[in-house]
N, C-alpha and C positions, 0 to 999 in steps of 0.2 A: 409871899403867901405861904402860910404854914399848912402843908399838905398832910400832916400827921392826923390820923383819926383820934377823936377823943375816946375816953373809956366807954361812954354811952354809944358812940358810933360803932366801936368794935363789938360791943354786946349786940347791937342791932345786926351787924354783919353776921355774927355767929348764929343769931336767930334765923336769918334768911337762909344761910347755908344748911342749917338743920332741917328747915322746912322742905327745901329742895331734896335733900337726901331721903327724907321720910315719905315724900308725897309724889315726886315725879315718877311715873311708871318707868321701869327699867327698859322696856322695849323702845320707848320714845327716846330715852337718853342715849341708848345704843345707836339709834339712827342718827342722832345729832353728832355723836363722836365720829361716826364713820362717814359723815358727809352725805347721808341719804336725805331725800326730801321726806318730811313728815307728811302724813296723809291728812285729808280734811277731818276725818274722825279723830285722829291723834290730837289735832290742834283744838278741836271742840272739847275733847275730854280734858285736856290740860287747862284750857281757859276756864272751864267750869270749876276745876279744883282751885285755881287761883281766885276765882270770883267768890267761892264759898268762904275762902279765907279773908276776902275783902281786899285782895291785891291785884285784881285784874286790870284796874285803871288807876294805878297809884298816883299819877300826876294830875288827875282830874280834881276839881274842887270837891270838898267833902260833901256838899249838898247834892252832888251828882254821883256819888259812890266812890270818891277818892279817899285817900288815906290821911291827908293832912300832914304828910311827911315834908320836912324841909328839903331844899335842893340837894343837900349832901346825902340824905337817906334815899332820895330818889336815885341819885347817882350810884350809890352802893348797891341798891336793889337791882338796877339794870345791869351793872357790871357783873354781879354774882350770877344773875340769870343767864347772861351770855357765856360766862366762864364755866358754868357747871358742866356741860351746857344744857340749857332747857329752851324750848321754843318760846319766842316772844309772842305775846298776843297779836292777833291779826292787825297789822299796822293801819290798814285802810279804814278800819272802824275806830280803833283805840287812839291812834296818833294823828289821824288826818281828819276824817269827817266829824268824829266826836267832839274835839275841841272847837271846830267851826260851829257846830250846832249849839254847844253851851255858851259860846261867846257871842254869836250873831243871830242864832235862831230864836223863835218865839217860844213861849211856855208850853204850848201844845206839842211842838216838835221835840222839846227837851223831854217831856213826859213820855212821849211815844217811842222815841228812838234810843235814848241814852241807856236805859236799863237793858235793852235787848242787845246793844253793842257790848256792854260789859260781860254779859253771859254768853255771847256769841250765838244768840238765838237768830240773829240776822248776820249773814255774811256779806260784807261790802266790798266793792271794787271801785277803782278810780277811773273816771272818764275824762281825762284831760287831753292827752296827746292825740293828734290826728295826722293823717298823711299830709305833709307840708306844714304842719304846726307842731313841732316837737320842742326844741329849745326856744324857738320863736313862738311860744304858746299863744300869744295874743293874736296871732294870725288865724286862729281857729275859725272854721266855717260852719259847724253844726248849728242849725237855726232852730229857734223856738219862737213860734208866732202865737201870740195870745188870741184865743177865740172864746169869749165868754169866761167861764170859770176853769178853762183848761189852756195849757200850752200844747201846740202841735209841734213835735220835734222831728227833724229830719237831718240826717248826716251820718258821719262815721267816726268812730274812735279806734285807735290802734294801740298795740303794746299794752293791752288791758290785762294786768296780771290777775290770774285766778278767776277770771270772769265766768269760767265754766261752772264754778261753785256758787256764784253770787246770787243773793236774794235781792240786793239793791245796788245801784250804782250812783255815785254823786258825780255830776257832770257840769262842766263849763259849757254854756251855750250862748250863741249870739242872739240877743233880743232887740238890739238896735243897730241895724246894718249901716246906718248913716252917721253914727257917732265915730269918734276916734277909736281905733281898734281896742284899746284897753278900757274904754268907757262904755262900750255897748255889750258887755258880757254879764251874764247872770249865773247863779249857782243853783242848780236843780237837783232834787233827790228823786230818783226814778226807780220804780219797782220793775225788776228784771222779768217779771211774769207778764208785763203789759204787752198786748198784741202789737206786732210791728218791730220787735227787737230780735235780732239774729246774732248769735255768737259763733264765730268761726275760729278754730284753733290755728296757731302759728307754731310750727315745730322749730325749736331753737337749735343752735349749733351743737349743744350737748345732747340732743335727742329728746329734750324735755318738751312738755306741752303746757307750760305755766302761763304763757301769754296768748292773747287773742285779739281778733278784730271784732268790734261790736258795731252793728248797723242799726240805724233808727229810720223806720219808714212810717210816717204819719202816726207817731207814737203820742197818745194823749196822756198828758201829765197834769194832775190837778194843780191849780194855782197855789193851793195851800202847801205844796212841796217846794216852793221857792224859799230859799234861805235868805234872810235879810231883805234888802231892797233890790228891786229890779235894776239892772245895769251897774250894780256895785260888786259883781262877782269877782272882778279882778283883785279887789282889795282882800277879799276872803281867800282867794287862791294864794296870794303872796303870804298871808298869815299861815296858811296850811303848809306851803312849801318851806317856810322858815323852820317849822317843826320837823318836817320830813328831813331836811338837810342836817339838822342837829342829830337826829337819830341815825342817819346814814353813817356817822362816824364809827359806830359799832366797835368801840374800844375793847369791850369784853370778848367779843367774837374773835378779834385779832389776837388777844392775849391767849385765849384758849387754843387757837390754831398754832401759835408760836410754841406753846407747851407741847402740843401734839407733834410738831416738827422735831423738837428736841427728843421726845420719847422715841420716835421712829428712826431718827438719824442715829441714835445710839444702837439700834438693832441692825440697820442696813450697813453692809460692808462695802468699802471702796479701797482698792489697792491693799487688801489684807488687813485693814483696820476699820473701825467704825467711822462712818461718814462724819459723825460729829467731831471727830479728831482732825478732820481735814482743815488746815488753816484758812483756805479760801472760802470754804463753806461756813466756817465759824464767823468769818469777817462779814459775809452777807447776812447771816442771822443777827449778828450784833448791830448792824446798820438798821435793820428793821426794828429791833428792840429799842434803839435810841429814838427813832422817829415815833414809835408807839408811845414812849414815855412823854415825849413832847406833846403829842396829840392829847394824851390823857390830861395833862396840865392845862392845855388850851380849852378842852371841854369843860373842865372845872371852872375856868374863868368865865366862859360863856354862860354856864348854869348860874353862877353867882351874879352875873350882870343881869340875867333875866329876872332873878328873884328881887333885885333892887328896883328894877324898872317896873315890875308888876305886869299884869296882863293888859298891855296896851293895844293888842291886836296887830302890832307891827313886828315883823321878824327882825331879829338881830342880824345885820349883814355879816357879822363874824361867823354865823353858822355856815356861810359859804366856805370859810377856811376849813371847818370840820369836814364838810362834804368832800372837798378836794383831797385833803391829806388822808382822811379816813378811807376813801375809795382806793387811793394809791397803795396804802398799806395792805388793804384786803387783797388787792391784786398781787402784790409782792409776796404775800404769804402763800397764796395758792400756787404761784410760780415756784416758790422754794419747795413746797410740798411735792410738786411734780419732780423736782430735782432729786428729792429723797427717794421717790419711787423708781426713778430711772426708767428703763425699758418696760418694767411691769405696769407703768401707767398708760402705756400706749393702747392696749386693747381694753375695752370696757363695754358693759351692757347698759344701753340707754333705756329710757322708758319705752321707746318704740321697738326695742328688741326683746320684749318680754316673750317668753316661750322659746327663746333660742336654746339649742342643745349644745352650744359651744362650751367646752369646759373652761373654768377660770384659769388665768395665767398669773402666777405669782401669788403673794399673800392676799387674803380677802380685803385687807385695808387699802390695797392699791387700787381697787376697782373704781373708786369714786374720785380719785385724784384728778383725772383728766376732765370728767364732766364738771367738777367744781371749778377747775381752772378756766374752762371755756365759758361757763355760766357767769363767772365774776368779771368777764370783760364788760358786762353791762353796767357795773356800778359807777363807772366814771361818766356814764351817759344819762341814766335815769335820775329823776329829781332835779333836772336841769344839768346839762352837760358841764364838765369841768371848765371848758372854755368860757361858757357863759358865766360861771361862778367867778372866774378871774375878772371879767368885766364888772361884775357887781362889786368885787373887792376894790377894784381901781376907782370906781365912782363913789361908792358909799363909805369905804374905809379910808382910802388914801386921798380921796378928794381930787383925783386927776381928771 
């Protein structure tokens, strides 16, 4: 495989870089560099800048607002977005439910939801995991019973990221309790303002409040909010999770963090010399960079294969490889960044500590190293745990 960019691709990359330099608000970029969480308003502001340019949903079909870029340009755009770094559009709408709607939804659903997803007029969250149904997602128990022109939904979802902001939630629900567990599931779109929905925050180990429990008590959902066919939701979920696992690789984010590690390791001293000059530290950094290069090549192969296969609605099992290795590299970079900060990474102010009068310890850039490290423990779990991904690879790739 020739991985060199053509002259046209290099010109496109330069165009993308120039757009980010000229249009990403500096306060948002600063948060990204320092490892802070961008706010809801930050993400809305940036998404609408991208949408005005026509770049908010670059991988969607042109008829739904996409760009028509080939896979290489899509790859270049995503990598430059992550390396700059700039916030990615909200994945629950753009990468997850949006493609499900334009692939399996009806025309009314496409007209209603897709433009609002692209402009972030609607904030979406994902209602998949439940207590007792995480990696074994097909064991979910949330029920949807049809009564006339509505479904009545009862149950609980958990680990629901950013549900506190959400206008809508896309849910897997059990519509046929007597069928095999994968065959009795449907895919519903639910307005979060519907009576009977309660959101409770879960405080994470880094002090953040990004995840939640969501409870449904006799929630009435119009039948028109069913995507595709009843009891076919598991097929749509597999399609969605294939897209999610490809994006979880986040090669550009890891490249940006490696560059940040190099920059800070050149400043921090260890034994009277910059940490970057320490042979053991350089060995760890080089190991990550080698793995990251291999991951980037693998991602290109998956993207190229997807382009040849077309939009079949079936995920490429190789996306599980990207999910595993991408999450491992992301965790390794946050660990190494902690090593750079040393003892200065130990004290930090979490979201729950706002208003604290404790003075900062060490340089400002050290404050977010520990929260980032702890937060990234999750990436090997969500989107299907890495252990489950290994089973998928064994069966679907290796044929074991």
